[in-house]
PQR file with spaces between the fields and no chain letter, atoms N, CA, C, O and H, PARSE charges and radii, in Angstrom:
ATOM       1  N    MET     1       0.118  -54.750   32.661 -0.4000 1.5000
ATOM       2  CA   MET     1      -0.075  -53.322   32.649 -0.0000 2.0000
ATOM       3  C    MET     1       1.278  -52.658   32.333  0.5500 1.7000
ATOM       4  O    MET     1       2.327  -53.099   32.802 -0.5500 1.4000
ATOM       5  N    TYR     2       1.225  -51.605   31.538 -0.4000 1.5000
ATOM       6  CA   TYR     2       2.449  -50.879   31.240 -0.0000 2.0000
ATOM       7  C    TYR     2       2.877  -50.060   32.454  0.5500 1.7000
ATOM       8  O    TYR     2       2.088  -49.301   33.017 -0.5500 1.4000
ATOM       9  H    TYR     2       0.372  -51.247   31.157  0.4000 1.0000
ATOM      10  N    VAL     3       4.125  -50.224   32.841 -0.4000 1.5000
ATOM      11  CA   VAL     3       4.707  -49.461   33.938 -0.0000 2.0000
ATOM      12  C    VAL     3       5.502  -48.302   33.365  0.5500 1.7000
ATOM      13  O    VAL     3       5.402  -47.170   33.839 -0.5500 1.4000
ATOM      14  H    VAL     3       4.766  -50.841   32.383  0.4000 1.0000
ATOM      15  N    CYS     4       6.288  -48.591   32.347 -0.4000 1.5000
ATOM      16  CA   CYS     4       7.125  -47.579   31.695 -0.0000 2.0000
ATOM      17  C    CYS     4       6.637  -47.411   30.257  0.5500 1.7000
ATOM      18  O    CYS     4       6.891  -48.256   29.398 -0.5500 1.4000
ATOM      19  H    CYS     4       6.370  -49.510   31.962  0.4000 1.0000
ATOM      20  N    VAL     5       5.943  -46.320   30.016 -0.4000 1.5000
ATOM      21  CA   VAL     5       5.404  -46.063   28.683 -0.0000 2.0000
ATOM      22  C    VAL     5       6.540  -45.700   27.720  0.5500 1.7000
ATOM      23  O    VAL     5       6.500  -46.074   26.548 -0.5500 1.4000
ATOM      24  H    VAL     5       5.737  -45.634   30.714  0.4000 1.0000
ATOM      25  N    CYS     6       7.533  -44.986   28.200 -0.4000 1.5000
ATOM      26  CA   CYS     6       8.642  -44.564   27.334 -0.0000 2.0000
ATOM      27  C    CYS     6       9.362  -45.752   26.696  0.5500 1.7000
ATOM      28  O    CYS     6       9.706  -45.715   25.514 -0.5500 1.4000
ATOM      29  H    CYS     6       7.565  -44.682   29.152  0.4000 1.0000
ATOM      30  N    LYS     7       9.585  -46.799   27.478 -0.4000 1.5000
ATOM      31  CA   LYS     7      10.324  -47.970   26.992 -0.0000 2.0000
ATOM      32  C    LYS     7       9.430  -49.174   26.743  0.5500 1.7000
ATOM      33  O    LYS     7       9.909  -50.215   26.292 -0.5500 1.4000
ATOM      34  H    LYS     7       9.306  -46.829   28.438  0.4000 1.0000
ATOM      35  N    GLY     8       8.129  -49.048   27.032 -0.4000 1.5000
ATOM      36  CA   GLY     8       7.191  -50.138   26.779 -0.0000 2.0000
ATOM      37  C    GLY     8       7.381  -51.331   27.696  0.5500 1.7000
ATOM      38  O    GLY     8       7.246  -52.476   27.263 -0.5500 1.4000
ATOM      39  H    GLY     8       7.740  -48.203   27.398  0.4000 1.0000
ATOM      40  N    VAL     9       7.695  -51.074   28.963 -0.4000 1.5000
ATOM      41  CA   VAL     9       7.951  -52.147   29.928 -0.0000 2.0000
ATOM      42  C    VAL     9       6.687  -52.401   30.751  0.5500 1.7000
ATOM      43  O    VAL     9       6.067  -51.471   31.265 -0.5500 1.4000
ATOM      44  H    VAL     9       7.804  -50.144   29.315  0.4000 1.0000
ATOM      45  N    THR    10       6.322  -53.669   30.864 -0.4000 1.5000
ATOM      46  CA   THR    10       5.136  -54.043   31.630 -0.0000 2.0000
ATOM      47  C    THR    10       5.529  -54.626   32.988  0.5500 1.7000
ATOM      48  O    THR    10       6.685  -54.978   33.222 -0.5500 1.4000
ATOM      49  H    THR    10       6.826  -54.425   30.446  0.4000 1.0000
ATOM      50  N    ASP    11       4.535  -54.716   33.873 -0.4000 1.5000
ATOM      51  CA   ASP    11       4.792  -55.327   35.180 -0.0000 2.0000
ATOM      52  C    ASP    11       5.167  -56.798   35.007  0.5500 1.7000
ATOM      53  O    ASP    11       5.963  -57.332   35.779 -0.5500 1.4000
ATOM      54  H    ASP    11       3.596  -54.430   33.683  0.4000 1.0000
ATOM      55  N    HIS    12       4.601  -57.445   34.007 -0.4000 1.5000
ATOM      56  CA   HIS    12       4.943  -58.846   33.748 -0.0000 2.0000
ATOM      57  C    HIS    12       6.425  -58.988   33.378  0.5500 1.7000
ATOM      58  O    HIS    12       7.091  -59.923   33.824 -0.5500 1.4000
ATOM      59  H    HIS    12       3.954  -57.012   33.380  0.4000 1.0000
ATOM      60  N    GLN    13       6.934  -58.067   32.569 -0.4000 1.5000
ATOM      61  CA   GLN    13       8.345  -58.122   32.184 -0.0000 2.0000
ATOM      62  C    GLN    13       9.251  -57.916   33.393  0.5500 1.7000
ATOM      63  O    GLN    13      10.295  -58.559   33.499 -0.5500 1.4000
ATOM      64  H    GLN    13       6.393  -57.308   32.207  0.4000 1.0000
ATOM      65  N    ILE    14       8.866  -57.037   34.295 -0.4000 1.5000
ATOM      66  CA   ILE    14       9.668  -56.808   35.504 -0.0000 2.0000
ATOM      67  C    ILE    14       9.688  -58.072   36.349  0.5500 1.7000
ATOM      68  O    ILE    14      10.746  -58.496   36.814 -0.5500 1.4000
ATOM      69  H    ILE    14       8.017  -56.514   34.208  0.4000 1.0000
ATOM      70  N    ARG    15       8.514  -58.677   36.550 -0.4000 1.5000
ATOM      71  CA   ARG    15       8.442  -59.918   37.334 -0.0000 2.0000
ATOM      72  C    ARG    15       9.214  -61.044   36.653  0.5500 1.7000
ATOM      73  O    ARG    15       9.826  -61.873   37.327 -0.5500 1.4000
ATOM      74  H    ARG    15       7.655  -58.333   36.173  0.4000 1.0000
ATOM      75  N    GLN    16       9.189  -61.077   35.333 -0.4000 1.5000
ATOM      76  CA   GLN    16       9.923  -62.105   34.595 -0.0000 2.0000
ATOM      77  C    GLN    16      11.427  -61.943   34.794  0.5500 1.7000
ATOM      78  O    GLN    16      12.146  -62.931   34.936 -0.5500 1.4000
ATOM      79  H    GLN    16       8.692  -60.404   34.785  0.4000 1.0000
ATOM      80  N    GLN    17      11.899  -60.708   34.803 -0.4000 1.5000
ATOM      81  CA   GLN    17      13.328  -60.470   35.043 -0.0000 2.0000
ATOM      82  C    GLN    17      13.745  -61.001   36.412  0.5500 1.7000
ATOM      83  O    GLN    17      14.809  -61.603   36.553 -0.5500 1.4000
ATOM      84  H    GLN    17      11.314  -59.905   34.687  0.4000 1.0000
ATOM      85  N    VAL    18      12.908  -60.777   37.413 -0.4000 1.5000
ATOM      86  CA   VAL    18      13.204  -61.296   38.752 -0.0000 2.0000
ATOM      87  C    VAL    18      13.174  -62.823   38.723  0.5500 1.7000
ATOM      88  O    VAL    18      14.031  -63.474   39.321 -0.5500 1.4000
ATOM      89  H    VAL    18      12.043  -60.288   37.299  0.4000 1.0000
ATOM      90  N    SER    19      12.205  -63.383   38.041 -0.4000 1.5000
ATOM      91  CA   SER    19      12.117  -64.827   37.912 -0.0000 2.0000
ATOM      92  C    SER    19      13.356  -65.401   37.205  0.5500 1.7000
ATOM      93  O    SER    19      13.793  -66.514   37.500 -0.5500 1.4000
ATOM      94  H    SER    19      11.509  -62.854   37.555  0.4000 1.0000
ATOM      95  N    ASP    20      13.902  -64.632   36.283 -0.4000 1.5000
ATOM      96  CA   ASP    20      15.089  -65.059   35.543 -0.0000 2.0000
ATOM      97  C    ASP    20      16.393  -64.810   36.292  0.5500 1.7000
ATOM      98  O    ASP    20      17.468  -65.146   35.795 -0.5500 1.4000
ATOM      99  H    ASP    20      13.548  -63.729   36.044  0.4000 1.0000
ATOM     100  N    GLY    21      16.304  -64.217   37.499 -0.4000 1.5000
ATOM     101  CA   GLY    21      17.514  -64.083   38.299 -0.0000 2.0000
ATOM     102  C    GLY    21      17.876  -62.692   38.761  0.5500 1.7000
ATOM     103  O    GLY    21      18.787  -62.548   39.576 -0.5500 1.4000
ATOM     104  H    GLY    21      15.431  -63.945   37.903  0.4000 1.0000
ATOM     105  N    ALA    22      17.209  -61.663   38.282 -0.4000 1.5000
ATOM     106  CA   ALA    22      17.509  -60.301   38.763 -0.0000 2.0000
ATOM     107  C    ALA    22      17.115  -60.217   40.234  0.5500 1.7000
ATOM     108  O    ALA    22      16.047  -60.695   40.618 -0.5500 1.4000
ATOM     109  H    ALA    22      16.469  -61.779   37.620  0.4000 1.0000
ATOM     110  N    ARG    23      17.958  -59.621   41.048 -0.4000 1.5000
ATOM     111  CA   ARG    23      17.700  -59.572   42.482 -0.0000 2.0000
ATOM     112  C    ARG    23      17.622  -58.158   43.053  0.5500 1.7000
ATOM     113  O    ARG    23      17.530  -57.982   44.268 -0.5500 1.4000
ATOM     114  H    ARG    23      18.825  -59.233   40.736  0.4000 1.0000
ATOM     115  N    ASN    24      17.659  -57.160   42.188 -0.4000 1.5000
ATOM     116  CA   ASN    24      17.510  -55.785   42.676 -0.0000 2.0000
ATOM     117  C    ASN    24      17.058  -54.879   41.528  0.5500 1.7000
ATOM     118  O    ASN    24      17.044  -55.272   40.362 -0.5500 1.4000
ATOM     119  H    ASN    24      17.735  -57.303   41.201  0.4000 1.0000
ATOM     120  N    TRP    25      16.694  -53.666   41.900 -0.4000 1.5000
ATOM     121  CA   TRP    25      16.177  -52.701   40.933 -0.0000 2.0000
ATOM     122  C    TRP    25      17.189  -52.385   39.844  0.5500 1.7000
ATOM     123  O    TRP    25      16.809  -52.254   38.680 -0.5500 1.4000
ATOM     124  H    TRP    25      16.705  -53.346   42.847  0.4000 1.0000
ATOM     125  N    ARG    26      18.449  -52.260   40.183 -0.4000 1.5000
ATOM     126  CA   ARG    26      19.478  -51.929   39.199 -0.0000 2.0000
ATOM     127  C    ARG    26      19.532  -52.983   38.099  0.5500 1.7000
ATOM     128  O    ARG    26      19.617  -52.644   36.919 -0.5500 1.4000
ATOM     129  H    ARG    26      18.757  -52.366   41.129  0.4000 1.0000
ATOM     130  N    GLU    27      19.484  -54.244   38.473 -0.4000 1.5000
ATOM     131  CA   GLU    27      19.535  -55.314   37.484 -0.0000 2.0000
ATOM     132  C    GLU    27      18.296  -55.306   36.584  0.5500 1.7000
ATOM     133  O    GLU    27      18.404  -55.532   35.379 -0.5500 1.4000
ATOM     134  H    GLU    27      19.415  -54.520   39.432  0.4000 1.0000
ATOM     135  N    VAL    28      17.131  -55.048   37.163 -0.4000 1.5000
ATOM     136  CA   VAL    28      15.900  -54.976   36.373 -0.0000 2.0000
ATOM     137  C    VAL    28      15.959  -53.788   35.419  0.5500 1.7000
ATOM     138  O    VAL    28      15.601  -53.909   34.247 -0.5500 1.4000
ATOM     139  H    VAL    28      17.044  -54.864   38.142  0.4000 1.0000
ATOM     140  N    ARG    29      16.406  -52.651   35.916 -0.4000 1.5000
ATOM     141  CA   ARG    29      16.487  -51.443   35.083 -0.0000 2.0000
ATOM     142  C    ARG    29      17.449  -51.647   33.914  0.5500 1.7000
ATOM     143  O    ARG    29      17.156  -51.242   32.789 -0.5500 1.4000
ATOM     144  H    ARG    29      16.696  -52.552   36.868  0.4000 1.0000
ATOM     145  N    GLU    30      18.590  -52.269   34.176 -0.4000 1.5000
ATOM     146  CA   GLU    30      19.560  -52.508   33.110 -0.0000 2.0000
ATOM     147  C    GLU    30      19.017  -53.474   32.059  0.5500 1.7000
ATOM     148  O    GLU    30      19.282  -53.312   30.868 -0.5500 1.4000
ATOM     149  H    GLU    30      18.828  -52.598   35.089  0.4000 1.0000
ATOM     150  N    ALA    31      18.264  -54.472   32.496 -0.4000 1.5000
ATOM     151  CA   ALA    31      17.744  -55.475   31.571 -0.0000 2.0000
ATOM     152  C    ALA    31      16.566  -54.966   30.745  0.5500 1.7000
ATOM     153  O    ALA    31      16.409  -55.349   29.585 -0.5500 1.4000
ATOM     154  H    ALA    31      18.049  -54.604   33.464  0.4000 1.0000
ATOM     155  N    THR    32      15.740  -54.108   31.335 -0.4000 1.5000
ATOM     156  CA   THR    32      14.515  -53.664   30.651 -0.0000 2.0000
ATOM     157  C    THR    32      14.594  -52.258   30.081  0.5500 1.7000
ATOM     158  O    THR    32      13.864  -51.934   29.144 -0.5500 1.4000
ATOM     159  H    THR    32      15.867  -53.797   32.277  0.4000 1.0000
ATOM     160  N    GLY    33      15.456  -51.424   30.621 -0.4000 1.5000
ATOM     161  CA   GLY    33      15.509  -50.022   30.219 -0.0000 2.0000
ATOM     162  C    GLY    33      14.467  -49.179   30.931  0.5500 1.7000
ATOM     163  O    GLY    33      14.339  -47.986   30.653 -0.5500 1.4000
ATOM     164  H    GLY    33      16.049  -51.687   31.382  0.4000 1.0000
ATOM     165  N    CYS    34      13.724  -49.779   31.843 -0.4000 1.5000
ATOM     166  CA   CYS    34      12.671  -49.096   32.584 -0.0000 2.0000
ATOM     167  C    CYS    34      13.251  -47.930   33.382  0.5500 1.7000
ATOM     168  O    CYS    34      14.282  -48.075   34.039 -0.5500 1.4000
ATOM     169  H    CYS    34      13.828  -50.748   32.070  0.4000 1.0000
ATOM     170  N    ALA    35      12.595  -46.787   33.325 -0.4000 1.5000
ATOM     171  CA   ALA    35      12.957  -45.576   34.072 -0.0000 2.0000
ATOM     172  C    ALA    35      14.268  -44.950   33.625  0.5500 1.7000
ATOM     173  O    ALA    35      14.881  -44.193   34.378 -0.5500 1.4000
ATOM     174  H    ALA    35      11.758  -46.669   32.791  0.4000 1.0000
ATOM     175  N    THR    36      14.703  -45.255   32.411 -0.4000 1.5000
ATOM     176  CA   THR    36      15.955  -44.663   31.928 -0.0000 2.0000
ATOM     177  C    THR    36      15.724  -43.449   31.040  0.5500 1.7000
ATOM     178  O    THR    36      16.678  -42.810   30.595 -0.5500 1.4000
ATOM     179  H    THR    36      14.204  -45.870   31.800  0.4000 1.0000
ATOM     180  N    GLN    37      14.458  -43.131   30.780 -0.4000 1.5000
ATOM     181  CA   GLN    37      14.191  -41.967   29.942 -0.0000 2.0000
ATOM     182  C    GLN    37      13.635  -40.822   30.790  0.5500 1.7000
ATOM     183  O    GLN    37      14.401  -39.951   31.201 -0.5500 1.4000
ATOM     184  H    GLN    37      13.683  -43.650   31.141  0.4000 1.0000
ATOM     185  N    CYS    38      12.348  -40.796   31.059 -0.4000 1.5000
ATOM     186  CA   CYS    38      11.799  -39.677   31.837 -0.0000 2.0000
ATOM     187  C    CYS    38      11.851  -39.940   33.343  0.5500 1.7000
ATOM     188  O    CYS    38      11.931  -38.998   34.132 -0.5500 1.4000
ATOM     189  H    CYS    38      11.726  -41.504   30.724  0.4000 1.0000
ATOM     190  N    GLY    39      11.805  -41.224   33.750 -0.4000 1.5000
ATOM     191  CA   GLY    39      11.940  -41.584   35.157 -0.0000 2.0000
ATOM     192  C    GLY    39      10.684  -41.508   35.998  0.5500 1.7000
ATOM     193  O    GLY    39      10.737  -41.777   37.198 -0.5500 1.4000
ATOM     194  H    GLY    39      11.740  -41.989   33.110  0.4000 1.0000
ATOM     195  N    LYS    40       9.551  -41.149   35.406 -0.4000 1.5000
ATOM     196  CA   LYS    40       8.314  -41.016   36.192 -0.0000 2.0000
ATOM     197  C    LYS    40       7.799  -42.351   36.706  0.5500 1.7000
ATOM     198  O    LYS    40       7.006  -42.381   37.647 -0.5500 1.4000
ATOM     199  H    LYS    40       9.507  -40.931   34.431  0.4000 1.0000
ATOM     200  N    CYS    41       8.223  -43.428   36.121 -0.4000 1.5000
ATOM     201  CA   CYS    41       7.758  -44.751   36.523 -0.0000 2.0000
ATOM     202  C    CYS    41       8.633  -45.398   37.588  0.5500 1.7000
ATOM     203  O    CYS    41       8.302  -46.478   38.078 -0.5500 1.4000
ATOM     204  H    CYS    41       8.867  -43.403   35.356  0.4000 1.0000
ATOM     205  N    ALA    42       9.733  -44.770   37.952 -0.4000 1.5000
ATOM     206  CA   ALA    42      10.733  -45.403   38.808 -0.0000 2.0000
ATOM     207  C    ALA    42      10.170  -45.893   40.142  0.5500 1.7000
ATOM     208  O    ALA    42      10.455  -47.021   40.544 -0.5500 1.4000
ATOM     209  H    ALA    42      10.002  -43.893   37.553  0.4000 1.0000
ATOM     210  N    CYS    43       9.389  -45.084   40.827 -0.4000 1.5000
ATOM     211  CA   CYS    43       8.872  -45.484   42.144 -0.0000 2.0000
ATOM     212  C    CYS    43       7.998  -46.725   42.045  0.5500 1.7000
ATOM     213  O    CYS    43       8.145  -47.657   42.836 -0.5500 1.4000
ATOM     214  H    CYS    43       9.157  -44.168   40.500  0.4000 1.0000
ATOM     215  N    TYR    44       7.097  -46.739   41.081 -0.4000 1.5000
ATOM     216  CA   TYR    44       6.196  -47.873   40.932 -0.0000 2.0000
ATOM     217  C    TYR    44       6.967  -49.115   40.484  0.5500 1.7000
ATOM     218  O    TYR    44       6.716  -50.214   40.978 -0.5500 1.4000
ATOM     219  H    TYR    44       6.979  -45.982   40.438  0.4000 1.0000
ATOM     220  N    ALA    45       7.891  -48.943   39.564 -0.4000 1.5000
ATOM     221  CA   ALA    45       8.681  -50.077   39.079 -0.0000 2.0000
ATOM     222  C    ALA    45       9.548  -50.647   40.197  0.5500 1.7000
ATOM     223  O    ALA    45       9.702  -51.865   40.293 -0.5500 1.4000
ATOM     224  H    ALA    45       8.095  -48.050   39.163  0.4000 1.0000
ATOM     225  N    LYS    46      10.107  -49.801   41.032 -0.4000 1.5000
ATOM     226  CA   LYS    46      10.889  -50.280   42.180 -0.0000 2.0000
ATOM     227  C    LYS    46      10.010  -51.078   43.128  0.5500 1.7000
ATOM     228  O    LYS    46      10.440  -52.098   43.668 -0.5500 1.4000
ATOM     229  H    LYS    46       9.981  -48.812   40.954  0.4000 1.0000
ATOM     230  N    SER    47       8.791  -50.621   43.330 -0.4000 1.5000
ATOM     231  CA   SER    47       7.857  -51.314   44.206 -0.0000 2.0000
ATOM     232  C    SER    47       7.523  -52.704   43.665  0.5500 1.7000
ATOM     233  O    SER    47       7.491  -53.676   44.419 -0.5500 1.4000
ATOM     234  H    SER    47       8.443  -49.793   42.891  0.4000 1.0000
ATOM     235  N    ILE    48       7.280  -52.793   42.381 -0.4000 1.5000
ATOM     236  CA   ILE    48       6.996  -54.092   41.757 -0.0000 2.0000
ATOM     237  C    ILE    48       8.207  -55.003   41.894  0.5500 1.7000
ATOM     238  O    ILE    48       8.067  -56.184   42.210 -0.5500 1.4000
ATOM     239  H    ILE    48       7.306  -52.003   41.769  0.4000 1.0000
ATOM     240  N    THR    49       9.380  -54.464   41.658 -0.4000 1.5000
ATOM     241  CA   THR    49      10.608  -55.247   41.767 -0.0000 2.0000
ATOM     242  C    THR    49      10.793  -55.754   43.190  0.5500 1.7000
ATOM     243  O    THR    49      11.097  -56.929   43.400 -0.5500 1.4000
ATOM     244  H    THR    49       9.493  -53.504   41.401  0.4000 1.0000
ATOM     245  N    ARG    50      10.610  -54.876   44.163 -0.4000 1.5000
ATOM     246  CA   ARG    50      10.768  -55.251   45.574 -0.0000 2.0000
ATOM     247  C    ARG    50       9.805  -56.385   45.940  0.5500 1.7000
ATOM     248  O    ARG    50      10.204  -57.352   46.588 -0.5500 1.4000
ATOM     249  H    ARG    50      10.363  -53.922   43.992  0.4000 1.0000
ATOM     250  N    ASP    51       8.553  -56.270   45.532 -0.4000 1.5000
ATOM     251  CA   ASP    51       7.555  -57.304   45.825 -0.0000 2.0000
ATOM     252  C    ASP    51       7.922  -58.626   45.148  0.5500 1.7000
ATOM     253  O    ASP    51       7.803  -59.691   45.754 -0.5500 1.4000
ATOM     254  H    ASP    51       8.228  -55.484   45.005  0.4000 1.0000
ATOM     255  N    ALA    52       8.361  -58.557   43.912 -0.4000 1.5000
ATOM     256  CA   ALA    52       8.719  -59.767   43.178 -0.0000 2.0000
ATOM     257  C    ALA    52       9.935  -60.454   43.799  0.5500 1.7000
ATOM     258  O    ALA    52       9.987  -61.683   43.863 -0.5500 1.4000
ATOM     259  H    ALA    52       8.459  -57.692   43.420  0.4000 1.0000
ATOM     260  N    VAL    53      10.903  -59.674   44.253 -0.4000 1.5000
ATOM     261  CA   VAL    53      12.089  -60.248   44.896 -0.0000 2.0000
ATOM     262  C    VAL    53      11.695  -60.919   46.211  0.5500 1.7000
ATOM     263  O    VAL    53      12.169  -62.014   46.516 -0.5500 1.4000
ATOM     264  H    VAL    53      10.861  -58.676   44.201  0.4000 1.0000
ATOM     265  N    LEU    54      10.829  -60.267   46.988 -0.4000 1.5000
ATOM     266  CA   LEU    54      10.372  -60.874   48.245 -0.0000 2.0000
ATOM     267  C    LEU    54       9.634  -62.185   47.982  0.5500 1.7000
ATOM     268  O    LEU    54       9.836  -63.164   48.701 -0.5500 1.4000
ATOM     269  H    LEU    54      10.444  -59.378   46.740  0.4000 1.0000
ATOM     270  N    GLU    55       8.786  -62.212   46.964 -0.4000 1.5000
ATOM     271  CA   GLU    55       8.077  -63.438   46.607 -0.0000 2.0000
ATOM     272  C    GLU    55       9.057  -64.533   46.192  0.5500 1.7000
ATOM     273  O    GLU    55       8.892  -65.690   46.578 -0.5500 1.4000
ATOM     274  H    GLU    55       8.622  -61.417   46.380  0.4000 1.0000
ATOM     275  N    ALA    56      10.066  -64.180   45.418 -0.4000 1.5000
ATOM     276  CA   ALA    56      11.062  -65.155   44.973 -0.0000 2.0000
ATOM     277  C    ALA    56      11.835  -65.711   46.158  0.5500 1.7000
ATOM     278  O    ALA    56      12.130  -66.906   46.194 -0.5500 1.4000
ATOM     279  H    ALA    56      10.200  -63.239   45.105  0.4000 1.0000
ATOM     280  N    ARG    57      12.168  -64.871   47.122 -0.4000 1.5000
ATOM     281  CA   ARG    57      12.879  -65.342   48.322 -0.0000 2.0000
ATOM     282  C    ARG    57      12.013  -66.276   49.143  0.5500 1.7000
ATOM     283  O    ARG    57      12.495  -67.286   49.655 -0.5500 1.4000
ATOM     284  H    ARG    57      11.928  -63.901   47.093  0.4000 1.0000
ATOM     285  N    GLN    58      10.734  -65.946   49.273 -0.4000 1.5000
ATOM     286  CA   GLN    58       9.827  -66.807   50.026 -0.0000 2.0000
ATOM     287  C    GLN    58       9.667  -68.163   49.350  0.5500 1.7000
ATOM     288  O    GLN    58       9.637  -69.191   50.026 -0.5500 1.4000
ATOM     289  H    GLN    58      10.342  -65.125   48.857  0.4000 1.0000
ATOM     290  N    GLU    59       9.567  -68.173   48.040 -0.4000 1.5000
ATOM     291  CA   GLU    59       9.460  -69.435   47.306 -0.0000 2.0000
ATOM     292  C    GLU    59      10.724  -70.265   47.478  0.5500 1.7000
ATOM     293  O    GLU    59      10.652  -71.486   47.610 -0.5500 1.4000
ATOM     294  H    GLU    59       9.592  -67.337   47.491  0.4000 1.0000
ATOM     295  N    ALA    60      11.874  -69.614   47.477 -0.4000 1.5000
ATOM     296  CA   ALA    60      13.126  -70.316   47.646 -0.0000 2.0000
ATOM     297  C    ALA    60      13.223  -70.913   49.044  0.5500 1.7000
ATOM     298  O    ALA    60      13.722  -72.026   49.210 -0.5500 1.4000
ATOM     299  H    ALA    60      11.932  -68.621   47.369  0.4000 1.0000
ATOM     300  N    ASP    61      12.752  -70.185   50.045 -0.4000 1.5000
ATOM     301  CA   ASP    61      12.784  -70.675   51.421 -0.0000 2.0000
ATOM     302  C    ASP    61      11.854  -71.872   51.623  0.5500 1.7000
ATOM     303  O    ASP    61      12.132  -72.744   52.446 -0.5500 1.4000
ATOM     304  H    ASP    61      12.346  -69.281   49.910  0.4000 1.0000
ATOM     305  N    MET    62      10.749  -71.915   50.871 -0.4000 1.5000
ATOM     306  CA   MET    62       9.808  -73.013   51.000 -0.0000 2.0000
ATOM     307  C    MET    62      10.412  -74.330   50.518  0.5500 1.7000
ATOM     308  O    MET    62       9.995  -75.405   50.948 -0.5500 1.4000
ATOM     309  H    MET    62      10.523  -71.207   50.202  0.4000 1.0000
ATOM     310  N    GLY    63      11.383  -74.241   49.636 -0.4000 1.5000
ATOM     311  CA   GLY    63      11.999  -75.445   49.081 -0.0000 2.0000
ATOM     312  C    GLY    63      13.049  -76.055   49.979  0.5500 1.7000
ATOM     313  O    GLY    63      13.550  -77.136   49.668 -0.5500 1.4000
ATOM     314  H    GLY    63      11.722  -73.368   49.287  0.4000 1.0000
ATOM     315  N    LEU    64      13.406  -75.422   51.070 -0.4000 1.5000
ATOM     316  CA   LEU    64      14.434  -75.942   51.963 -0.0000 2.0000
ATOM     317  C    LEU    64      13.855  -77.010   52.858  0.5500 1.7000
ATOM     318  O    LEU    64      12.740  -76.881   53.363 -0.5500 1.4000
ATOM     319  H    LEU    64      12.999  -74.544   51.322  0.4000 1.0000
ATOM     320  N    ALA    65      14.615  -78.058   53.048 -0.4000 1.5000
ATOM     321  CA   ALA    65      14.210  -79.128   53.958 -0.0000 2.0000
ATOM     322  C    ALA    65      15.048  -79.022   55.228  0.5500 1.7000
ATOM     323  O    ALA    65      16.248  -78.756   55.176 -0.5500 1.4000
ATOM     324  H    ALA    65      15.521  -78.162   52.637  0.4000 1.0000
ATOM     325  N    TYR    66      14.418  -79.227   56.329 -0.4000 1.5000
ATOM     326  CA   TYR    66      15.111  -79.163   57.616 -0.0000 2.0000
ATOM     327  C    TYR    66      15.116  -80.527   58.271  0.5500 1.7000
ATOM     328  O    TYR    66      14.095  -81.213   58.316 -0.5500 1.4000
ATOM     329  H    TYR    66      13.442  -79.444   56.372  0.4000 1.0000
ATOM     330  N    ALA    67      16.261  -80.910   58.774 -0.4000 1.5000
ATOM     331  CA   ALA    67      16.366  -82.168   59.496 -0.0000 2.0000
ATOM     332  C    ALA    67      15.836  -81.999   60.901  0.5500 1.7000
ATOM     333  O    ALA    67      16.096  -80.993   61.562 -0.5500 1.4000
ATOM     334  H    ALA    67      17.090  -80.353   58.738  0.4000 1.0000
ATOM     335  N    VAL    68      15.102  -82.977   61.343 -0.4000 1.5000
ATOM     336  CA   VAL    68      14.515  -82.908   62.695 -0.0000 2.0000
ATOM     337  C    VAL    68      15.157  -83.931   63.566  0.5500 1.7000
ATOM     338  O    VAL    68      14.812  -84.045   64.742 -0.5500 1.4000
ATOM     339  H    VAL    68      14.891  -83.794   60.806  0.4000 1.0000
C-alpha cells in the first residue's frame, strides 16, 4: 500500500529499509524520502517504522542462545 503518495513510498519499502538495517524513523525517511514533501504521511509512516523495528528486535532476540 502506498504510504507516501508524493514520493511513491510503500509500506513494503519502509519495512524493507528496516530489514536492511534502518533502526529509526530518521534513517527510513532519509533512505526513502517519505514525508519530505507535504508530510501528511509522517504519522502513519512512523507507526509502520516503529512496528517493523520492534519486529526486527524480537526476531533478533529469538536467535540468542542461553546457557543453562
